[in-house]
N, CA, C and O of each residue as an XYZ file, in Angstrom:
340
protein
N       2.566     11.665      6.127
C       3.165     10.674      5.264
C       3.642     11.336      3.986
O       3.026     12.269      3.471
N       4.733     10.835      3.503
C       5.314     11.391      2.281
C       5.450     10.280      1.252
O       6.164      9.297      1.454
N       4.751     10.466      0.154
C       4.708      9.450     -0.896
C       6.093      9.064     -1.418
O       6.345      7.874     -1.608
N       7.007     10.020     -1.662
C       8.336      9.607     -2.151
C       9.085      8.696     -1.170
O       9.808      7.790     -1.584
N       8.907      8.942      0.113
C       9.572      8.102      1.114
C       8.934      6.723      1.146
O       9.639      5.718      1.235
N       7.613      6.663      1.076
C       6.920      5.374      1.038
C       7.378      4.572     -0.174
O       7.664      3.380     -0.062
N       7.448      5.227     -1.337
C       7.907      4.542     -2.553
C       9.332      4.024     -2.388
O       9.646      2.912     -2.812
N      10.184      4.826     -1.776
C      11.574      4.403     -1.562
C      11.626      3.170     -0.669
O      12.370      2.230     -0.952
N      10.844      3.165      0.405
C      10.792      1.997      1.289
C      10.243      0.775      0.558
O      10.746     -0.333      0.745
N       9.221      0.964     -0.269
C       8.645     -0.147     -1.035
C       9.695     -0.708     -1.994
O       9.845     -1.924     -2.111
N      10.414      0.169     -2.670
C      11.473     -0.281     -3.577
C      12.547     -1.062     -2.828
O      13.031     -2.087     -3.305
N      12.910     -0.567     -1.656
C      13.899     -1.255     -0.835
C      13.409     -2.648     -0.451
O      14.160     -3.621     -0.517
N      12.133     -2.732     -0.045
C      11.563     -4.027      0.343
C      11.551     -4.999     -0.832
O      11.765     -6.199     -0.655
N      11.302     -4.480     -2.032
C      11.300     -5.336     -3.219
C      12.709     -5.821     -3.548
O      12.893     -6.972     -3.943
N      13.697     -4.954     -3.388
C      15.077     -5.310     -3.702
C      15.683     -6.225     -2.651
O      16.420     -7.154     -2.984
N      15.386     -5.975     -1.414
C      15.977     -6.739     -0.303
C      14.925     -7.710      0.241
O      14.762     -8.822     -0.261
N      14.217     -7.258      1.284
C      13.186     -8.078      1.914
C      12.371     -7.179      2.834
O      12.917     -6.283      3.478
N      11.082     -7.416      2.894
C      10.206     -6.600      3.734
C      10.552     -6.758      5.218
O      10.217     -5.894      6.028
N      11.216     -7.852      5.573
C      11.607     -8.045      6.973
C      12.515     -6.924      7.471
O      12.501     -6.599      8.659
N      13.310     -6.327      6.570
C      14.140     -5.200      6.973
C      13.276     -4.029      7.433
O      13.630     -3.325      8.379
N      12.150     -3.824      6.766
C      11.244     -2.746      7.180
C      10.637     -3.041      8.544
O      10.525     -2.151      9.387
N      10.247     -4.294      8.758
C       9.698     -4.689     10.063
C      10.741     -4.472     11.167
O      10.422     -3.955     12.239
N      11.981     -4.868     10.896
C      13.045     -4.709     11.893
C      13.316     -3.234     12.189
O      13.514     -2.855     13.343
N      13.324     -2.418     11.157
C      13.550     -0.981     11.340
C      12.421     -0.356     12.149
O      12.661      0.469     13.031
N      11.196     -0.750     11.846
C      10.045     -0.239     12.594
C      10.143     -0.633     14.067
O       9.883      0.186     14.948
N      10.514     -1.870     14.333
C      10.670     -2.325     15.719
C      11.775     -1.543     16.428
O      11.642     -1.208     17.605
N      12.847     -1.256     15.727
C      13.948     -0.479     16.308
C      13.484      0.931     16.658
O      13.782      1.431     17.742
N      12.761      1.567     15.752
C      12.255      2.915     16.021
C      11.247      2.916     17.168
O      11.227      3.844     17.977
N      10.414      1.883     17.240
C       9.458      1.774     18.353
C      10.199      1.700     19.676
O       9.772      2.290     20.668
N      11.306      0.978     19.689
C      12.101      0.888     20.907
C      12.768      2.216     21.228
O      12.862      2.603     22.393
N      13.230      2.914     20.200
C      13.938      4.176     20.382
C      13.059      5.248     21.024
O      13.549      6.057     21.812
N      11.774      5.261     20.698
C      10.911      6.320     21.249
C      10.703      6.182     22.752
O      10.184      7.094     23.396
N      11.104      5.050     23.309
C      10.988      4.862     24.757
C      12.107      5.556     25.526
O      12.044      5.669     26.750
N      13.116      6.015     24.822
C      14.235      6.718     25.449
C      13.736      8.051     26.010
O      13.050      8.804     25.319
N      14.082      8.333     27.253
C      13.564      9.541     27.889
C      14.331     10.810     27.513
O      13.940     11.900     27.930
N      15.381     10.699     26.757
C      16.179     11.868     26.406
C      15.951     12.331     24.968
O      16.757     13.086     24.424
N      14.872     11.888     24.360
C      14.572     12.285     22.984
C      13.647     13.506     23.030
O      12.652     13.525     23.755
N      13.998     14.509     22.247
C      13.211     15.743     22.233
C      11.908     15.536     21.456
O      11.751     14.555     20.729
N      10.993     16.466     21.624
C       9.718     16.412     20.901
C       9.939     16.465     19.393
O       9.256     15.776     18.635
N      10.886     17.279     18.965
C      11.179     17.380     17.541
C      11.702     16.043     17.000
O      11.306     15.608     15.918
N      12.573     15.410     17.741
C      13.096     14.097     17.329
C      11.983     13.050     17.307
O      11.940     12.198     16.420
N      11.098     13.121     18.275
C       9.962     12.187     18.303
C       9.064     12.383     17.082
O       8.547     11.417     16.522
N       8.885     13.631     16.678
C       8.087     13.907     15.484
C       8.711     13.266     14.243
O       8.010     12.670     13.426
N      10.022     13.392     14.109
C      10.721     12.815     12.962
C      10.628     11.296     12.993
O      10.361     10.666     11.970
N      10.846     10.712     14.156
C      10.758      9.252     14.288
C       9.338      8.790     13.990
O       9.143      7.776     13.320
N       8.353      9.521     14.480
C       6.956      9.172     14.222
C       6.621      9.221     12.742
O       5.898      8.364     12.235
N       7.147     10.224     12.051
C       6.926     10.330     10.605
C       7.564      9.148      9.881
O       6.957      8.573      8.977
N       8.769      8.787     10.268
C       9.421      7.619      9.668
C       8.638      6.345      9.936
O       8.497      5.497      9.054
N       8.131      6.211     11.152
C       7.343      5.029     11.493
C       6.069      4.956     10.657
O       5.679      3.876     10.214
N       5.422      6.091     10.441
C       4.217      6.123      9.614
C       4.533      5.698      8.181
O       3.797      4.916      7.579
N       5.630      6.220      7.645
C       6.022      5.870      6.288
C       6.416      4.400      6.174
O       6.088      3.745      5.184
N       7.112      3.882      7.171
C       7.472      2.461      7.177
C       6.225      1.587      7.229
O       6.122      0.604      6.495
N       5.284      1.940      8.090
C       4.043      1.168      8.206
C       3.275      1.178      6.891
O       2.732      0.156      6.474
N       3.233      2.330      6.246
C       2.564      2.432      4.951
C       3.255      1.550      3.921
O       2.592      0.845      3.160
N       4.583      1.586      3.894
C       5.340      0.779      2.932
C       5.134     -0.709      3.176
O       5.058     -1.490      2.227
N       5.044     -1.103      4.426
C       4.795     -2.512      4.745
C       3.426     -2.933      4.224
O       3.278     -4.013      3.653
N       2.429     -2.079      4.423
C       1.077     -2.388      3.938
C       1.037     -2.447      2.415
O       0.430     -3.354      1.846
N       1.675     -1.496      1.757
C       1.712     -1.478      0.290
C       2.449     -2.706     -0.231
O       2.011     -3.328     -1.199
N       3.559     -3.057      0.400
C       4.329     -4.234     -0.010
C       3.492     -5.499      0.119
O       3.561     -6.386     -0.732
N       2.704     -5.579      1.180
C       1.828     -6.741      1.367
C       0.828     -6.843      0.210
O       0.592     -7.931     -0.315
N       0.248     -5.717     -0.181
C      -0.709     -5.717     -1.287
C      -0.035     -6.110     -2.599
O      -0.632     -6.803     -3.422
N       1.192     -5.675     -2.792
C       1.933     -6.053     -3.997
C       2.178     -7.555     -4.004
O       2.037     -8.207     -5.038
N       2.543     -8.101     -2.859
C       2.782     -9.540     -2.755
C       1.499    -10.340     -2.987
O       1.548    -11.498     -3.402
N       0.357     -9.717     -2.718
C      -0.931    -10.373     -2.945
C      -1.396    -10.247     -4.394
O      -2.445    -10.777     -4.758
N      -0.609     -9.540     -5.230
C      -0.920     -9.496     -6.643
C      -1.267     -8.148     -7.236
O      -1.420     -8.039     -8.453
N      -1.397     -7.120     -6.417
C      -1.683     -5.790     -6.961
C      -0.428     -5.212     -7.594
O       0.692     -5.536     -7.198
N      -0.632     -4.360     -8.575
C       0.518     -3.644     -9.138
C       0.987     -2.625     -8.109
O       0.228     -2.220     -7.228
N       2.242     -2.218     -8.230
C       2.792     -1.245     -7.293
C       1.989      0.056     -7.343
O       1.680      0.642     -6.305
N       1.659      0.494     -8.537
C       0.903      1.744     -8.697
C      -0.468      1.643     -8.045
O      -0.881      2.548     -7.320
N      -1.181      0.534     -8.301
C      -2.508      0.361     -7.711
C      -2.437      0.260     -6.192
O      -3.286      0.809     -5.490
N      -1.425     -0.440     -5.683
C      -1.283     -0.594     -4.236
C      -1.007      0.750     -3.569
O      -1.602      1.070     -2.541
N      -0.111      1.527     -4.150
C       0.220      2.839     -3.576
C      -0.963      3.792     -3.682
O      -1.313      4.466     -2.713
N      -1.582      3.845     -4.865
C      -2.730      4.744     -5.042
C      -3.884      4.349     -4.129
O      -4.531      5.215     -3.541
N      -4.146      3.061     -4.007
C      -5.215      2.595     -3.126
C      -4.951      2.961     -1.676
O      -5.862      3.371     -0.958
N      -3.711      2.814     -1.250
C      -3.358      3.164      0.120
C      -3.562      4.663      0.354
O      -4.152      5.067      1.356
N      -3.075      5.476     -0.572
C      -3.197      6.922     -0.401
C      -4.668      7.363     -0.412
O      -5.041      8.283      0.316
N      -5.495      6.718     -1.224
C      -6.930      7.042     -1.224
C      -7.560      6.704      0.121
O      -8.379      7.465      0.636
N      -7.177      5.560      0.690
C      -7.711      5.186      2.009
C      -7.281      6.193      3.067
O      -8.079      6.582      3.921
N      -6.032      6.612      3.012
C      -5.538      7.580      3.986
C      -6.277      8.910      3.826
O      -6.754      9.482      4.806
N      -6.367      9.392      2.600
C      -7.043     10.661      2.364
C      -8.529     10.562      2.727
O      -9.103     11.516      3.252
N      -9.142      9.427      2.453
C     -10.549      9.224      2.798
C     -10.769      9.240      4.306
O     -11.785      9.746      4.783
N      -9.819      8.688      5.054
C      -9.983      8.672      6.502
C      -9.731     10.056      7.104
O     -10.274     10.378      8.161
N      -8.919     10.868      6.442
C      -8.677     12.228      6.907
C      -9.893     13.107      6.658
O     -10.230     13.967      7.472
N     -10.555     12.880      5.509
C     -11.710     13.699      5.144
C     -12.923     13.438      6.027
O     -13.829     14.270      6.081
N     -12.960     12.326      6.707
C     -14.145     11.984      7.515
C     -14.211     12.751      8.782
O     -15.146     12.573      9.563
């Protein structure tokens, strides 16, 4: 996951609508079913999907009342905490 990309997606969701992120994620999920996609392309799509999922979760926390900074930092702490285990 890349924090600048997550922030960009969160900003986009705030400016437009989080539904665009959901639609993009669904499109990428469908795309990975294509049998002509290389492993390298799958890695890139997977990274984008991870960042989109993170942005959706952060956006949800913002909508529930957390500040953007707290939502992003909290998410990254959870991710780092789960990696350290």
